OpenMM code with the backbone's topology and positions (N, CA, C; nanometers):
from openmm import Vec3, app, unit

residues = "MET VAL TYR VAL LEU GLN ILE ASP MET GLU GLU CYS GLY ILE CYS GLU ASP CYS ILE ASP VAL CYS ILE GLU GLU ALA ILE LYS LYS LYS GLY TYR LYS ILE VAL ILE ASP ASN ALA GLN CYS ASP SER CYS GLY GLU CYS VAL ASP VAL CYS PRO VAL GLY ALA ILE TYR GLU ASP".split()
positions = [
    Vec3(3.0674, -6.8862, 1.3373),
    Vec3(2.9707, -6.8733, 1.4457),
    Vec3(3.0354, -6.9235, 1.5751),
    Vec3(3.0165, -6.8509, 1.6827),
    Vec3(3.0709, -6.8890, 1.8116),
    Vec3(2.9581, -6.9388, 1.9000),
    Vec3(2.9752, -7.0583, 1.9510),
    Vec3(2.8777, -7.1173, 2.0412),
    Vec3(2.9226, -7.0965, 2.1857),
    Vec3(2.8290, -7.0647, 2.2736),
    Vec3(2.8507, -7.0745, 2.4169),
    Vec3(2.7633, -7.1908, 2.4590),
    Vec3(2.8275, -7.2992, 2.4952),
    Vec3(2.7556, -7.4237, 2.5178),
    Vec3(2.7255, -7.4470, 2.6651),
    Vec3(2.6123, -7.5078, 2.6887),
    Vec3(2.5679, -7.5453, 2.8232),
    Vec3(2.5275, -7.6914, 2.8200),
    Vec3(2.5257, -7.7532, 2.9374),
    Vec3(2.4800, -7.8912, 2.9489),
    Vec3(2.3658, -7.8964, 3.0482),
    Vec3(2.2557, -7.9559, 3.0062),
    Vec3(2.1425, -7.9806, 3.0950),
    Vec3(2.1712, -8.1115, 3.1680),
    Vec3(2.2224, -8.1009, 3.2904),
    Vec3(2.2635, -8.2196, 3.3643),
    Vec3(2.1454, -8.3074, 3.4055),
    Vec3(2.0245, -8.2534, 3.4032),
    Vec3(1.9074, -8.3368, 3.4307),
    Vec3(1.8803, -8.4322, 3.3148),
    Vec3(1.9206, -8.3930, 3.1943),
    Vec3(1.9026, -8.4772, 3.0755),
    Vec3(2.0248, -8.5642, 3.0474),
    Vec3(2.1419, -8.5170, 3.0862),
    Vec3(2.2683, -8.5836, 3.0549),
    Vec3(2.2770, -8.7197, 3.1234),
    Vec3(2.3118, -8.8210, 3.0456),
    Vec3(2.3304, -8.9550, 3.0998),
    Vec3(2.4767, -8.9865, 3.1290),
    Vec3(2.5629, -8.8860, 3.1152),
    Vec3(2.7069, -8.8979, 3.1383),
    Vec3(2.7659, -9.0150, 3.0573),
    Vec3(2.7283, -9.0226, 2.9310),
    Vec3(2.7785, -9.1279, 2.8424),
    Vec3(2.9229, -9.1001, 2.7980),
    Vec3(2.9641, -8.9752, 2.8068),
    Vec3(3.0984, -8.9285, 2.7723),
    Vec3(3.1250, -8.9229, 2.6221),
    Vec3(3.0223, -8.9352, 2.5384),
    Vec3(3.0411, -8.9220, 2.3936),
    Vec3(3.0955, -8.7831, 2.3594),
    Vec3(3.0474, -8.6813, 2.4295),
    Vec3(3.0930, -8.5435, 2.4036),
    Vec3(3.2413, -8.5268, 2.4378),
    Vec3(3.2850, -8.5925, 2.5430),
    Vec3(3.4265, -8.5873, 2.5817),
    Vec3(3.5115, -8.6525, 2.4732),
    Vec3(3.4656, -8.7679, 2.4245),
    Vec3(3.5399, -8.8424, 2.3228),
    Vec3(3.5535, -8.7656, 2.1913),
    Vec3(3.4526, -8.6878, 2.1539),
    Vec3(3.4528, -8.6185, 2.0252),
    Vec3(3.5234, -8.4827, 2.0309),
    Vec3(3.5470, -8.4290, 2.1480),
    Vec3(3.6045, -8.2939, 2.1608),
    Vec3(3.7554, -8.2959, 2.1389),
    Vec3(3.7993, -8.2466, 2.0226),
    Vec3(3.9423, -8.2459, 1.9917),
    Vec3(4.0184, -8.1392, 2.0702),
    Vec3(3.9489, -8.0401, 2.1210),
    Vec3(4.0117, -7.9339, 2.2010),
    Vec3(4.0242, -7.9717, 2.3490),
    Vec3(3.9676, -8.0867, 2.3864),
    Vec3(3.9661, -8.1320, 2.5258),
    Vec3(3.9043, -8.0272, 2.6181),
    Vec3(3.7984, -7.9621, 2.5682),
    Vec3(3.7279, -7.8578, 2.6437),
    Vec3(3.6171, -7.9144, 2.7315),
    Vec3(3.5888, -8.0422, 2.7173),
    Vec3(3.4820, -8.1063, 2.7944),
    Vec3(3.5435, -8.2109, 2.8860),
    Vec3(3.5097, -8.2006, 3.0119),
    Vec3(3.5669, -8.2918, 3.1114),
    Vec3(3.4581, -8.3438, 3.2045),
    Vec3(3.4844, -8.4596, 3.2618),
    Vec3(3.3966, -8.5151, 3.3639),
    Vec3(3.4551, -8.4780, 3.4996),
    Vec3(3.3724, -8.4171, 3.5826),
    Vec3(3.4132, -8.3804, 3.7177),
    Vec3(3.3109, -8.4379, 3.8137),
    Vec3(3.3486, -8.5455, 3.8807),
    Vec3(3.2538, -8.6135, 3.9683),
    Vec3(3.1413, -8.6720, 3.8856),
    Vec3(3.0198, -8.6319, 3.9177),
    Vec3(2.9020, -8.6785, 3.8436),
    Vec3(2.8471, -8.5697, 3.7528),
    Vec3(2.9362, -8.4846, 3.6992),
    Vec3(2.8969, -8.3767, 3.6089),
    Vec3(2.9887, -8.3749, 3.4882),
    Vec3(2.9354, -8.3250, 3.3791),
    Vec3(3.0149, -8.2954, 3.2606),
    Vec3(3.0260, -8.1433, 3.2548),
    Vec3(3.1478, -8.0938, 3.2345),
    Vec3(3.1731, -7.9500, 3.2368),
    Vec3(3.2392, -7.9087, 3.1057),
    Vec3(3.1907, -7.7986, 3.0477),
    Vec3(3.2491, -7.7443, 2.9252),
    Vec3(3.3262, -7.6179, 2.9597),
    Vec3(3.4534, -7.6133, 2.9194),
    Vec3(3.5344, -7.4927, 2.9328),
    Vec3(3.5177, -7.4134, 2.8033),
    Vec3(3.4261, -7.3171, 2.8040),
    Vec3(3.3960, -7.2424, 2.6816),
    Vec3(3.5137, -7.1583, 2.6338),
    Vec3(3.6079, -7.1262, 2.7221),
    Vec3(3.7276, -7.0524, 2.6807),
    Vec3(3.8184, -7.1410, 2.5953),
    Vec3(3.8152, -7.2706, 2.6185),
    Vec3(3.8970, -7.3661, 2.5438),
    Vec3(3.8234, -7.4210, 2.4216),
    Vec3(3.6917, -7.4118, 2.4205),
    Vec3(3.6072, -7.4638, 2.3133),
    Vec3(3.6298, -7.3865, 2.1836),
    Vec3(3.6368, -7.4581, 2.0703),
    Vec3(3.6536, -7.3907, 1.9408),
    Vec3(3.5214, -7.3731, 1.8660),
    Vec3(3.4096, -7.4012, 1.9328),
    Vec3(3.2750, -7.3786, 1.8783),
    Vec3(3.2430, -7.4622, 1.7552),
    Vec3(3.2986, -7.5829, 1.7478),
    Vec3(3.2740, -7.6657, 1.6296),
    Vec3(3.1336, -7.7261, 1.6296),
    Vec3(3.0748, -7.7464, 1.7482),
    Vec3(2.9409, -7.8021, 1.7575),
    Vec3(2.9342, -7.9531, 1.7503),
    Vec3(3.0485, -8.0206, 1.7431),
    Vec3(3.0498, -8.1673, 1.7346),
    Vec3(2.9842, -8.2308, 1.8571),
    Vec3(3.0035, -8.1739, 1.9741),
    Vec3(2.9449, -8.2303, 2.0963),
    Vec3(2.7928, -8.2211, 2.0932),
    Vec3(2.7411, -8.1140, 2.0362),
    Vec3(2.5957, -8.0986, 2.0229),
    Vec3(2.5415, -8.2087, 1.9317),
    Vec3(2.6113, -8.2325, 1.8223),
    Vec3(2.5682, -8.3325, 1.7245),
    Vec3(2.5748, -8.4752, 1.7786),
    Vec3(2.6745, -8.5035, 1.8620),
    Vec3(2.6954, -8.6409, 1.9084),
    Vec3(2.6131, -8.6766, 2.0317),
    Vec3(2.5607, -8.5794, 2.1030),
    Vec3(2.4863, -8.6066, 2.2271),
    Vec3(2.3567, -8.6825, 2.1954),
    Vec3(2.3438, -8.8062, 2.2469),
    Vec3(2.2281, -8.8872, 2.2117),
    Vec3(2.0968, -8.8403, 2.2746),
    Vec3(2.1030, -8.7558, 2.3770),
    Vec3(1.9800, -8.7098, 2.4429),
    Vec3(1.9567, -8.5593, 2.4275),
    Vec3(2.0434, -8.4910, 2.3530),
    Vec3(2.0266, -8.3480, 2.3305),
    Vec3(2.0506, -8.2623, 2.4540),
    Vec3(2.1382, -8.3094, 2.5428),
    Vec3(2.1625, -8.2366, 2.6674),
    Vec3(2.2549, -8.1167, 2.6513),
    Vec3(2.3303, -8.1121, 2.5420),
    Vec3(2.4192, -7.9995, 2.5172),
    Vec3(2.3492, -7.9044, 2.4216),
    Vec3(2.3494, -7.7775, 2.4579),
    Vec3(2.2784, -7.6793, 2.3759),
    Vec3(2.3513, -7.5464, 2.3752),
    Vec3(2.3211, -7.4679, 2.2725),
    Vec3(2.3783, -7.3344, 2.2566),
    Vec3(2.3000, -7.2366, 2.3432),
    Vec3(2.3727, -7.1577, 2.4193),
    Vec3(2.3074, -7.0587, 2.5070),
    Vec3(2.3306, -6.9202, 2.4502),
] * unit.nanometer
topology = app.Topology()
chain = topology.addChain("A")
for resn in residues:
    res = topology.addResidue(resn, chain)
    for name in ("N", "CA", "C"):
        topology.addAtom(name, app.Element.getBySymbol(name[0]), res)
């Protein structure tokens, strides 16, 4: 299954747990935002599972 992931920045607390768990380094912090490079993402879903507020979701 291939995920196209989005981040709801209104919900995101910028805890960086998703960055820490991403082995592909597809998630980065840019200023006060978390950004997912879906071209680099391997669709494992680990970031969705680790997000404590559910801000990352499949689109």
